[in-house]
mmCIF file of the N, C-alpha and C atoms, coordinates in Angstrom:
data_MODEL
# 
_entry.id   MODEL 
# 
loop_
_atom_site.group_PDB 
_atom_site.id 
_atom_site.type_symbol 
_atom_site.label_atom_id 
_atom_site.label_alt_id 
_atom_site.label_comp_id 
_atom_site.label_asym_id 
_atom_site.label_entity_id 
_atom_site.label_seq_id 
_atom_site.pdbx_PDB_ins_code 
_atom_site.Cartn_x 
_atom_site.Cartn_y 
_atom_site.Cartn_z 
_atom_site.occupancy 
_atom_site.B_iso_or_equiv 
_atom_site.pdbx_formal_charge 
_atom_site.auth_seq_id 
_atom_site.auth_comp_id 
_atom_site.auth_asym_id 
_atom_site.auth_atom_id 
_atom_site.pdbx_PDB_model_num 
ATOM 1   N N  . MET A 1 1  ? 94.245  105.152 113.473 1.00 0.00 ? 1  MET A N  1 
ATOM 2   C CA . MET A 1 1  ? 94.717  105.792 112.305 1.00 0.00 ? 1  MET A CA 1 
ATOM 3   C C  . MET A 1 1  ? 94.350  107.265 112.319 1.00 0.00 ? 1  MET A C  1 
ATOM 4   N N  . ARG A 1 2  ? 95.258  108.181 111.918 1.00 0.00 ? 2  ARG A N  1 
ATOM 5   C CA . ARG A 1 2  ? 95.013  109.679 111.888 1.00 0.00 ? 2  ARG A CA 1 
ATOM 6   C C  . ARG A 1 2  ? 95.429  110.275 110.583 1.00 0.00 ? 2  ARG A C  1 
ATOM 7   N N  . VAL A 1 3  ? 94.541  111.102 109.933 1.00 0.00 ? 3  VAL A N  1 
ATOM 8   C CA . VAL A 1 3  ? 94.931  111.700 108.721 1.00 0.00 ? 3  VAL A CA 1 
ATOM 9   C C  . VAL A 1 3  ? 94.869  113.167 108.755 1.00 0.00 ? 3  VAL A C  1 
ATOM 10  N N  . GLU A 1 4  ? 95.907  113.842 108.322 1.00 0.00 ? 4  GLU A N  1 
ATOM 11  C CA . GLU A 1 4  ? 95.825  115.322 108.201 1.00 0.00 ? 4  GLU A CA 1 
ATOM 12  C C  . GLU A 1 4  ? 96.498  115.702 106.577 1.00 0.00 ? 4  GLU A C  1 
ATOM 13  N N  . PHE A 1 5  ? 95.588  116.431 106.110 1.00 0.00 ? 5  PHE A N  1 
ATOM 14  C CA . PHE A 1 5  ? 96.063  117.148 104.835 1.00 0.00 ? 5  PHE A CA 1 
ATOM 15  C C  . PHE A 1 5  ? 96.676  118.194 105.143 1.00 0.00 ? 5  PHE A C  1 
ATOM 16  N N  . VAL A 1 6  ? 97.998  118.443 104.157 1.00 0.00 ? 6  VAL A N  1 
ATOM 17  C CA . VAL A 1 6  ? 98.674  119.605 104.379 1.00 0.00 ? 6  VAL A CA 1 
ATOM 18  C C  . VAL A 1 6  ? 98.011  121.006 104.190 1.00 0.00 ? 6  VAL A C  1 
ATOM 19  N N  . ASN A 1 7  ? 98.242  121.980 104.708 1.00 0.00 ? 7  ASN A N  1 
ATOM 20  C CA . ASN A 1 7  ? 97.529  123.370 104.710 1.00 0.00 ? 7  ASN A CA 1 
ATOM 21  C C  . ASN A 1 7  ? 95.940  123.237 104.891 1.00 0.00 ? 7  ASN A C  1 
ATOM 22  N N  . GLU A 1 8  ? 95.351  122.276 105.452 1.00 0.00 ? 8  GLU A N  1 
ATOM 23  C CA . GLU A 1 8  ? 94.122  122.176 105.784 1.00 0.00 ? 8  GLU A CA 1 
ATOM 24  C C  . GLU A 1 8  ? 93.694  121.684 107.191 1.00 0.00 ? 8  GLU A C  1 
ATOM 25  N N  . PRO A 1 9  ? 93.630  122.741 107.800 1.00 0.00 ? 9  PRO A N  1 
ATOM 26  C CA . PRO A 1 9  ? 93.346  122.559 109.473 1.00 0.00 ? 9  PRO A CA 1 
ATOM 27  C C  . PRO A 1 9  ? 91.660  121.865 109.270 1.00 0.00 ? 9  PRO A C  1 
ATOM 28  N N  . ALA A 1 10 ? 91.789  120.827 110.107 1.00 0.00 ? 10 ALA A N  1 
ATOM 29  C CA . ALA A 1 10 ? 90.285  119.763 110.279 1.00 0.00 ? 10 ALA A CA 1 
ATOM 30  C C  . ALA A 1 10 ? 90.680  118.895 111.253 1.00 0.00 ? 10 ALA A C  1 
ATOM 31  N N  . ILE A 1 11 ? 89.511  118.928 112.176 1.00 0.00 ? 11 ILE A N  1 
ATOM 32  C CA . ILE A 1 11 ? 89.505  117.808 113.280 1.00 0.00 ? 11 ILE A CA 1 
ATOM 33  C C  . ILE A 1 11 ? 89.032  116.453 112.536 1.00 0.00 ? 11 ILE A C  1 
ATOM 34  N N  . ASP A 1 12 ? 89.778  115.611 112.735 1.00 0.00 ? 12 ASP A N  1 
ATOM 35  C CA . ASP A 1 12 ? 89.270  114.283 112.157 1.00 0.00 ? 12 ASP A CA 1 
ATOM 36  C C  . ASP A 1 12 ? 88.240  113.362 113.139 1.00 0.00 ? 12 ASP A C  1 
ATOM 37  N N  . GLU A 1 13 ? 86.950  113.740 112.706 1.00 0.00 ? 13 GLU A N  1 
ATOM 38  C CA . GLU A 1 13 ? 86.169  112.898 113.201 1.00 0.00 ? 13 GLU A CA 1 
ATOM 39  C C  . GLU A 1 13 ? 85.323  111.871 112.350 1.00 0.00 ? 13 GLU A C  1 
ATOM 40  N N  . GLY A 1 14 ? 86.213  111.410 111.258 1.00 0.00 ? 14 GLY A N  1 
ATOM 41  C CA . GLY A 1 14 ? 85.683  110.441 110.350 1.00 0.00 ? 14 GLY A CA 1 
ATOM 42  C C  . GLY A 1 14 ? 85.700  111.216 109.194 1.00 0.00 ? 14 GLY A C  1 
ATOM 43  N N  . GLY A 1 15 ? 85.495  112.370 108.983 1.00 0.00 ? 15 GLY A N  1 
ATOM 44  C CA . GLY A 1 15 ? 85.370  112.663 107.594 1.00 0.00 ? 15 GLY A CA 1 
ATOM 45  C C  . GLY A 1 15 ? 86.607  112.915 106.817 1.00 0.00 ? 15 GLY A C  1 
ATOM 46  N N  . VAL A 1 16 ? 87.566  113.629 107.345 1.00 0.00 ? 16 VAL A N  1 
ATOM 47  C CA . VAL A 1 16 ? 88.976  113.369 106.584 1.00 0.00 ? 16 VAL A CA 1 
ATOM 48  C C  . VAL A 1 16 ? 89.333  112.159 106.288 1.00 0.00 ? 16 VAL A C  1 
ATOM 49  N N  . ILE A 1 17 ? 89.383  111.125 107.038 1.00 0.00 ? 17 ILE A N  1 
ATOM 50  C CA . ILE A 1 17 ? 90.025  109.802 106.926 1.00 0.00 ? 17 ILE A CA 1 
ATOM 51  C C  . ILE A 1 17 ? 89.247  109.215 105.721 1.00 0.00 ? 17 ILE A C  1 
ATOM 52  N N  . LYS A 1 18 ? 87.625  109.440 105.747 1.00 0.00 ? 18 LYS A N  1 
ATOM 53  C CA . LYS A 1 18 ? 86.862  109.009 104.652 1.00 0.00 ? 18 LYS A CA 1 
ATOM 54  C C  . LYS A 1 18 ? 87.309  109.854 103.310 1.00 0.00 ? 18 LYS A C  1 
ATOM 55  N N  . GLU A 1 19 ? 87.628  111.022 103.470 1.00 0.00 ? 19 GLU A N  1 
ATOM 56  C CA . GLU A 1 19 ? 88.117  111.611 102.123 1.00 0.00 ? 19 GLU A CA 1 
ATOM 57  C C  . GLU A 1 19 ? 89.492  110.993 101.836 1.00 0.00 ? 19 GLU A C  1 
ATOM 58  N N  . TYR A 1 20 ? 90.234  110.869 102.627 1.00 0.00 ? 20 TYR A N  1 
ATOM 59  C CA . TYR A 1 20 ? 91.611  110.206 102.182 1.00 0.00 ? 20 TYR A CA 1 
ATOM 60  C C  . TYR A 1 20 ? 91.484  108.979 101.583 1.00 0.00 ? 20 TYR A C  1 
ATOM 61  N N  . PHE A 1 21 ? 90.532  107.997 102.069 1.00 0.00 ? 21 PHE A N  1 
ATOM 62  C CA . PHE A 1 21 ? 90.291  106.797 101.354 1.00 0.00 ? 21 PHE A CA 1 
ATOM 63  C C  . PHE A 1 21 ? 89.683  106.835 99.918  1.00 0.00 ? 21 PHE A C  1 
ATOM 64  N N  . GLN A 1 22 ? 88.640  107.661 100.145 1.00 0.00 ? 22 GLN A N  1 
ATOM 65  C CA . GLN A 1 22 ? 87.978  108.038 98.758  1.00 0.00 ? 22 GLN A CA 1 
ATOM 66  C C  . GLN A 1 22 ? 89.116  108.514 97.576  1.00 0.00 ? 22 GLN A C  1 
ATOM 67  N N  . LEU A 1 23 ? 89.833  109.238 98.049  1.00 0.00 ? 23 LEU A N  1 
ATOM 68  C CA . LEU A 1 23 ? 90.907  109.939 96.982  1.00 0.00 ? 23 LEU A CA 1 
ATOM 69  C C  . LEU A 1 23 ? 91.729  108.778 96.618  1.00 0.00 ? 23 LEU A C  1 
ATOM 70  N N  . LEU A 1 24 ? 92.041  107.965 97.717  1.00 0.00 ? 24 LEU A N  1 
ATOM 71  C CA . LEU A 1 24 ? 93.115  106.833 97.535  1.00 0.00 ? 24 LEU A CA 1 
ATOM 72  C C  . LEU A 1 24 ? 92.501  105.734 96.510  1.00 0.00 ? 24 LEU A C  1 
ATOM 73  N N  . LEU A 1 25 ? 91.538  105.498 96.909  1.00 0.00 ? 25 LEU A N  1 
ATOM 74  C CA . LEU A 1 25 ? 90.884  104.486 95.866  1.00 0.00 ? 25 LEU A CA 1 
ATOM 75  C C  . LEU A 1 25 ? 90.464  104.942 94.540  1.00 0.00 ? 25 LEU A C  1 
ATOM 76  N N  . LYS A 1 26 ? 90.139  105.989 94.233  1.00 0.00 ? 26 LYS A N  1 
ATOM 77  C CA . LYS A 1 26 ? 90.086  106.618 93.029  1.00 0.00 ? 26 LYS A CA 1 
ATOM 78  C C  . LYS A 1 26 ? 91.243  106.628 92.461  1.00 0.00 ? 26 LYS A C  1 
ATOM 79  N N  . GLU A 1 27 ? 92.464  106.658 92.689  1.00 0.00 ? 27 GLU A N  1 
ATOM 80  C CA . GLU A 1 27 ? 93.633  106.538 92.236  1.00 0.00 ? 27 GLU A CA 1 
ATOM 81  C C  . GLU A 1 27 ? 93.974  105.086 91.882  1.00 0.00 ? 27 GLU A C  1 
ATOM 82  N N  . ILE A 1 28 ? 93.804  104.339 92.769  1.00 0.00 ? 28 ILE A N  1 
ATOM 83  C CA . ILE A 1 28 ? 94.238  102.928 92.833  1.00 0.00 ? 28 ILE A CA 1 
ATOM 84  C C  . ILE A 1 28 ? 93.390  102.339 91.424  1.00 0.00 ? 28 ILE A C  1 
ATOM 85  N N  . PHE A 1 29 ? 91.970  102.658 91.294  1.00 0.00 ? 29 PHE A N  1 
ATOM 86  C CA . PHE A 1 29 ? 91.317  102.195 90.284  1.00 0.00 ? 29 PHE A CA 1 
ATOM 87  C C  . PHE A 1 29 ? 91.647  102.917 88.886  1.00 0.00 ? 29 PHE A C  1 
ATOM 88  N N  . ASN A 1 30 ? 92.331  104.001 88.937  1.00 0.00 ? 30 ASN A N  1 
ATOM 89  C CA . ASN A 1 30 ? 92.620  104.793 87.671  1.00 0.00 ? 30 ASN A CA 1 
ATOM 90  C C  . ASN A 1 30 ? 93.136  103.774 86.513  1.00 0.00 ? 30 ASN A C  1 
ATOM 91  N N  . PRO A 1 31 ? 92.360  103.831 85.408  1.00 0.00 ? 31 PRO A N  1 
ATOM 92  C CA . PRO A 1 31 ? 92.823  103.042 84.202  1.00 0.00 ? 31 PRO A CA 1 
ATOM 93  C C  . PRO A 1 31 ? 94.246  103.127 83.697  1.00 0.00 ? 31 PRO A C  1 
ATOM 94  N N  . ASP A 1 32 ? 94.750  104.195 84.095  1.00 0.00 ? 32 ASP A N  1 
ATOM 95  C CA . ASP A 1 32 ? 96.205  104.390 83.609  1.00 0.00 ? 32 ASP A CA 1 
ATOM 96  C C  . ASP A 1 32 ? 97.204  103.485 84.469  1.00 0.00 ? 32 ASP A C  1 
ATOM 97  N N  . TYR A 1 33 ? 96.893  103.052 85.521  1.00 0.00 ? 33 TYR A N  1 
ATOM 98  C CA . TYR A 1 33 ? 97.903  102.066 86.287  1.00 0.00 ? 33 TYR A CA 1 
ATOM 99  C C  . TYR A 1 33 ? 97.569  100.692 85.758  1.00 0.00 ? 33 TYR A C  1 
ATOM 100 N N  . ALA A 1 34 ? 96.344  100.207 85.142  1.00 0.00 ? 34 ALA A N  1 
ATOM 101 C CA . ALA A 1 34 ? 96.087  99.023  84.661  1.00 0.00 ? 34 ALA A CA 1 
ATOM 102 C C  . ALA A 1 34 ? 96.011  97.822  85.461  1.00 0.00 ? 34 ALA A C  1 
ATOM 103 N N  . MET A 1 35 ? 96.035  98.146  86.991  1.00 0.00 ? 35 MET A N  1 
ATOM 104 C CA . MET A 1 35 ? 95.802  97.031  87.841  1.00 0.00 ? 35 MET A CA 1 
ATOM 105 C C  . MET A 1 35 ? 94.632  96.292  87.859  1.00 0.00 ? 35 MET A C  1 
ATOM 106 N N  . PHE A 1 36 ? 93.385  97.052  87.422  1.00 0.00 ? 36 PHE A N  1 
ATOM 107 C CA . PHE A 1 36 ? 92.453  96.444  87.590  1.00 0.00 ? 36 PHE A CA 1 
ATOM 108 C C  . PHE A 1 36 ? 91.437  96.654  86.132  1.00 0.00 ? 36 PHE A C  1 
ATOM 109 N N  . ILE A 1 37 ? 90.717  95.862  85.891  1.00 0.00 ? 37 ILE A N  1 
ATOM 110 C CA . ILE A 1 37 ? 89.820  96.047  84.612  1.00 0.00 ? 37 ILE A CA 1 
ATOM 111 C C  . ILE A 1 37 ? 88.406  96.090  85.062  1.00 0.00 ? 37 ILE A C  1 
ATOM 112 N N  . PHE A 1 38 ? 87.528  97.110  84.440  1.00 0.00 ? 38 PHE A N  1 
ATOM 113 C CA . PHE A 1 38 ? 86.249  97.255  84.709  1.00 0.00 ? 38 PHE A CA 1 
ATOM 114 C C  . PHE A 1 38 ? 85.352  96.532  83.676  1.00 0.00 ? 38 PHE A C  1 
ATOM 115 N N  . ASN A 1 39 ? 84.517  95.897  84.204  1.00 0.00 ? 39 ASN A N  1 
ATOM 116 C CA . ASN A 1 39 ? 83.552  95.233  83.282  1.00 0.00 ? 39 ASN A CA 1 
ATOM 117 C C  . ASN A 1 39 ? 82.038  95.781  83.400  1.00 0.00 ? 39 ASN A C  1 
ATOM 118 N N  . PRO A 1 40 ? 81.732  96.553  82.317  1.00 0.00 ? 40 PRO A N  1 
ATOM 119 C CA . PRO A 1 40 ? 80.459  97.548  82.463  1.00 0.00 ? 40 PRO A CA 1 
ATOM 120 C C  . PRO A 1 40 ? 79.370  96.412  82.467  1.00 0.00 ? 40 PRO A C  1 
ATOM 121 N N  . ASP A 1 41 ? 79.311  95.137  81.853  1.00 0.00 ? 41 ASP A N  1 
ATOM 122 C CA . ASP A 1 41 ? 78.149  94.338  81.993  1.00 0.00 ? 41 ASP A CA 1 
ATOM 123 C C  . ASP A 1 41 ? 77.670  94.183  83.394  1.00 0.00 ? 41 ASP A C  1 
ATOM 124 N N  . ILE A 1 42 ? 78.720  93.877  84.349  1.00 0.00 ? 42 ILE A N  1 
ATOM 125 C CA . ILE A 1 42 ? 78.200  93.479  85.482  1.00 0.00 ? 42 ILE A CA 1 
ATOM 126 C C  . ILE A 1 42 ? 78.727  94.449  86.720  1.00 0.00 ? 42 ILE A C  1 
ATOM 127 N N  . ARG A 1 43 ? 79.274  95.603  86.166  1.00 0.00 ? 43 ARG A N  1 
ATOM 128 C CA . ARG A 1 43 ? 79.585  96.775  86.868  1.00 0.00 ? 43 ARG A CA 1 
ATOM 129 C C  . ARG A 1 43 ? 80.580  96.624  88.053  1.00 0.00 ? 43 ARG A C  1 
ATOM 130 N N  . MET A 1 44 ? 81.399  95.762  87.508  1.00 0.00 ? 44 MET A N  1 
ATOM 131 C CA . MET A 1 44 ? 82.452  95.478  88.804  1.00 0.00 ? 44 MET A CA 1 
ATOM 132 C C  . MET A 1 44 ? 84.023  95.628  88.127  1.00 0.00 ? 44 MET A C  1 
ATOM 133 N N  . TYR A 1 45 ? 84.981  95.748  89.106  1.00 0.00 ? 45 TYR A N  1 
ATOM 134 C CA . TYR A 1 45 ? 86.498  95.797  88.787  1.00 0.00 ? 45 TYR A CA 1 
ATOM 135 C C  . TYR A 1 45 ? 86.786  94.405  89.041  1.00 0.00 ? 45 TYR A C  1 
ATOM 136 N N  . TRP A 1 46 ? 87.741  94.073  88.320  1.00 0.00 ? 46 TRP A N  1 
ATOM 137 C CA . TRP A 1 46 ? 88.394  92.640  88.617  1.00 0.00 ? 46 TRP A CA 1 
ATOM 138 C C  . TRP A 1 46 ? 90.006  92.788  88.246  1.00 0.00 ? 46 TRP A C  1 
ATOM 139 N N  . PHE A 1 47 ? 90.884  91.935  88.995  1.00 0.00 ? 47 PHE A N  1 
ATOM 140 C CA . PHE A 1 47 ? 92.488  92.003  88.701  1.00 0.00 ? 47 PHE A CA 1 
ATOM 141 C C  . PHE A 1 47 ? 92.696  91.878  87.437  1.00 0.00 ? 47 PHE A C  1 
ATOM 142 N N  . ASN A 1 48 ? 93.677  92.573  86.825  1.00 0.00 ? 48 ASN A N  1 
ATOM 143 C CA . ASN A 1 48 ? 94.071  92.560  85.421  1.00 0.00 ? 48 ASN A CA 1 
ATOM 144 C C  . ASN A 1 48 ? 95.149  91.707  85.216  1.00 0.00 ? 48 ASN A C  1 
ATOM 145 N N  . GLY A 1 49 ? 94.936  90.696  84.905  1.00 0.00 ? 49 GLY A N  1 
ATOM 146 C CA . GLY A 1 49 ? 95.678  89.262  84.646  1.00 0.00 ? 49 GLY A CA 1 
ATOM 147 C C  . GLY A 1 49 ? 97.136  89.718  83.685  1.00 0.00 ? 49 GLY A C  1 
ATOM 148 N N  . PHE A 1 50 ? 97.204  90.837  83.207  1.00 0.00 ? 50 PHE A N  1 
ATOM 149 C CA . PHE A 1 50 ? 98.071  91.182  82.204  1.00 0.00 ? 50 PHE A CA 1 
ATOM 150 C C  . PHE A 1 50 ? 99.003  92.277  82.835  1.00 0.00 ? 50 PHE A C  1 
ATOM 151 N N  . SER A 1 51 ? 98.528  92.602  83.931  1.00 0.00 ? 51 SER A N  1 
ATOM 152 C CA . SER A 1 51 ? 99.334  93.862  84.589  1.00 0.00 ? 51 SER A CA 1 
ATOM 153 C C  . SER A 1 51 ? 100.868 93.436  84.770  1.00 0.00 ? 51 SER A C  1 
ATOM 154 N N  . PHE A 1 52 ? 101.679 94.556  84.773  1.00 0.00 ? 52 PHE A N  1 
ATOM 155 C CA . PHE A 1 52 ? 103.237 94.225  84.987  1.00 0.00 ? 52 PHE A CA 1 
ATOM 156 C C  . PHE A 1 52 ? 103.607 94.662  86.276  1.00 0.00 ? 52 PHE A C  1 
ATOM 157 N N  . GLU A 1 53 ? 102.514 94.937  87.480  1.00 0.00 ? 53 GLU A N  1 
ATOM 158 C CA . GLU A 1 53 ? 102.778 95.333  88.546  1.00 0.00 ? 53 GLU A CA 1 
ATOM 159 C C  . GLU A 1 53 ? 103.069 94.196  89.435  1.00 0.00 ? 53 GLU A C  1 
ATOM 160 N N  . SER A 1 54 ? 103.990 94.561  90.526  1.00 0.00 ? 54 SER A N  1 
ATOM 161 C CA . SER A 1 54 ? 104.488 93.655  91.430  1.00 0.00 ? 54 SER A CA 1 
ATOM 162 C C  . SER A 1 54 ? 103.356 92.787  92.148  1.00 0.00 ? 54 SER A C  1 
ATOM 163 N N  . PRO A 1 55 ? 103.366 91.485  92.583  1.00 0.00 ? 55 PRO A N  1 
ATOM 164 C CA . PRO A 1 55 ? 102.336 91.263  93.377  1.00 0.00 ? 55 PRO A CA 1 
ATOM 165 C C  . PRO A 1 55 ? 102.135 91.918  94.717  1.00 0.00 ? 55 PRO A C  1 
ATOM 166 N N  . ILE A 1 56 ? 103.460 92.410  95.258  1.00 0.00 ? 56 ILE A N  1 
ATOM 167 C CA . ILE A 1 56 ? 103.254 93.102  96.531  1.00 0.00 ? 56 ILE A CA 1 
ATOM 168 C C  . ILE A 1 56 ? 102.290 94.297  96.460  1.00 0.00 ? 56 ILE A C  1 
ATOM 169 N N  . ASN A 1 57 ? 102.308 94.766  95.134  1.00 0.00 ? 57 ASN A N  1 
ATOM 170 C CA . ASN A 1 57 ? 101.357 96.015  95.152  1.00 0.00 ? 57 ASN A CA 1 
ATOM 171 C C  . ASN A 1 57 ? 99.960  95.778  95.508  1.00 0.00 ? 57 ASN A C  1 
ATOM 172 N N  . PHE A 1 58 ? 99.429  94.618  94.933  1.00 0.00 ? 58 PHE A N  1 
ATOM 173 C CA . PHE A 1 58 ? 98.185  94.160  94.884  1.00 0.00 ? 58 PHE A CA 1 
ATOM 174 C C  . PHE A 1 58 ? 98.029  93.709  96.528  1.00 0.00 ? 58 PHE A C  1 
ATOM 175 N N  . GLU A 1 59 ? 98.782  93.149  97.331  1.00 0.00 ? 59 GLU A N  1 
ATOM 176 C CA . GLU A 1 59 ? 98.826  93.043  98.500  1.00 0.00 ? 59 GLU A CA 1 
ATOM 177 C C  . GLU A 1 59 ? 98.760  94.327  99.414  1.00 0.00 ? 59 GLU A C  1 
ATOM 178 N N  . LEU A 1 60 ? 99.319  95.288  98.982  1.00 0.00 ? 60 LEU A N  1 
ATOM 179 C CA . LEU A 1 60 ? 99.273  96.618  99.638  1.00 0.00 ? 60 LEU A CA 1 
ATOM 180 C C  . LEU A 1 60 ? 97.958  97.114  99.479  1.00 0.00 ? 60 LEU A C  1 
ATOM 181 N N  . ILE A 1 61 ? 97.332  97.057  98.225  1.00 0.00 ? 61 ILE A N  1 
ATOM 182 C CA . ILE A 1 61 ? 95.897  97.252  98.045  1.00 0.00 ? 61 ILE A CA 1 
ATOM 183 C C  . ILE A 1 61 ? 94.882  96.777  98.865  1.00 0.00 ? 61 ILE A C  1 
ATOM 184 N N  . GLY A 1 62 ? 95.329  95.286  99.162  1.00 0.00 ? 62 GLY A N  1 
ATOM 185 C CA . GLY A 1 62 ? 94.351  94.543  99.966  1.00 0.00 ? 62 GLY A CA 1 
ATOM 186 C C  . GLY A 1 62 ? 94.320  95.348  101.443 1.00 0.00 ? 62 GLY A C  1 
ATOM 187 N N  . THR A 1 63 ? 95.563  95.497  101.780 1.00 0.00 ? 63 THR A N  1 
ATOM 188 C CA . THR A 1 63 ? 95.841  96.052  103.200 1.00 0.00 ? 63 THR A CA 1 
ATOM 189 C C  . THR A 1 63 ? 95.074  97.405  103.302 1.00 0.00 ? 63 THR A C  1 
ATOM 190 N N  . LEU A 1 64 ? 95.273  98.280  102.319 1.00 0.00 ? 64 LEU A N  1 
ATOM 191 C CA . LEU A 1 64 ? 94.454  99.378  102.356 1.00 0.00 ? 64 LEU A CA 1 
ATOM 192 C C  . LEU A 1 64 ? 92.908  99.343  102.433 1.00 0.00 ? 64 LEU A C  1 
ATOM 193 N N  . LEU A 1 65 ? 92.336  98.427  101.610 1.00 0.00 ? 65 LEU A N  1 
ATOM 194 C CA . LEU A 1 65 ? 91.073  98.120  101.561 1.00 0.00 ? 65 LEU A CA 1 
ATOM 195 C C  . LEU A 1 65 ? 90.492  97.676  103.000 1.00 0.00 ? 65 LEU A C  1 
ATOM 196 N N  . GLY A 1 66 ? 91.577  96.987  103.726 1.00 0.00 ? 66 GLY A N  1 
ATOM 197 C CA . GLY A 1 66 ? 90.957  96.378  105.132 1.00 0.00 ? 66 GLY A CA 1 
ATOM 198 C C  . GLY A 1 66 ? 91.011  97.479  105.985 1.00 0.00 ? 66 GLY A C  1 
ATOM 199 N N  . LEU A 1 67 ? 92.065  98.507  105.644 1.00 0.00 ? 67 LEU A N  1 
ATOM 200 C CA . LEU A 1 67 ? 92.197  99.790  106.839 1.00 0.00 ? 67 LEU A CA 1 
ATOM 201 C C  . LEU A 1 67 ? 90.708  100.505 106.662 1.00 0.00 ? 67 LEU A C  1 
ATOM 202 N N  . ALA A 1 68 ? 90.610  100.757 105.224 1.00 0.00 ? 68 ALA A N  1 
ATOM 203 C CA . ALA A 1 68 ? 89.481  101.510 105.036 1.00 0.00 ? 68 ALA A CA 1 
ATOM 204 C C  . ALA A 1 68 ? 88.121  100.881 105.586 1.00 0.00 ? 68 ALA A C  1 
ATOM 205 N N  . SER A 1 69 ? 87.791  99.540  105.397 1.00 0.00 ? 69 SER A N  1 
ATOM 206 C CA . SER A 1 69 ? 86.642  99.138  105.984 1.00 0.00 ? 69 SER A CA 1 
ATOM 207 C C  . SER A 1 69 ? 86.561  99.114  107.524 1.00 0.00 ? 69 SER A C  1 
ATOM 208 N N  . SER A 1 70 ? 87.696  99.149  108.320 1.00 0.00 ? 70 SER A N  1 
ATOM 209 C CA . SER A 1 70 ? 87.746  98.955  109.655 1.00 0.00 ? 70 SER A CA 1 
ATOM 210 C C  . SER A 1 70 ? 87.473  100.254 110.353 1.00 0.00 ? 70 SER A C  1 
ATOM 211 N N  . ASN A 1 71 ? 87.632  101.383 109.521 1.00 0.00 ? 71 ASN A N  1 
ATOM 212 C CA . ASN A 1 71 ? 87.296  102.763 109.970 1.00 0.00 ? 71 ASN A CA 1 
ATOM 213 C C  . ASN A 1 71 ? 86.020  103.240 109.550 1.00 0.00 ? 71 ASN A C  1 
# 
């Protein structure tokens, strides 16, 4: 996988793709989307059972997490 940001010349030696996944995951766990709930007692996110998101969106997140861990 190769990542390039628009108007940002960079050679991807792992730093650009790392930044991409950091930005992506920050958005995925954004409370505005209500896909995950943060439990402050155990400091862990978990699936929101009351989310109106389609199950395919959760599958997509799983795929992205798999890609992030393989890089």
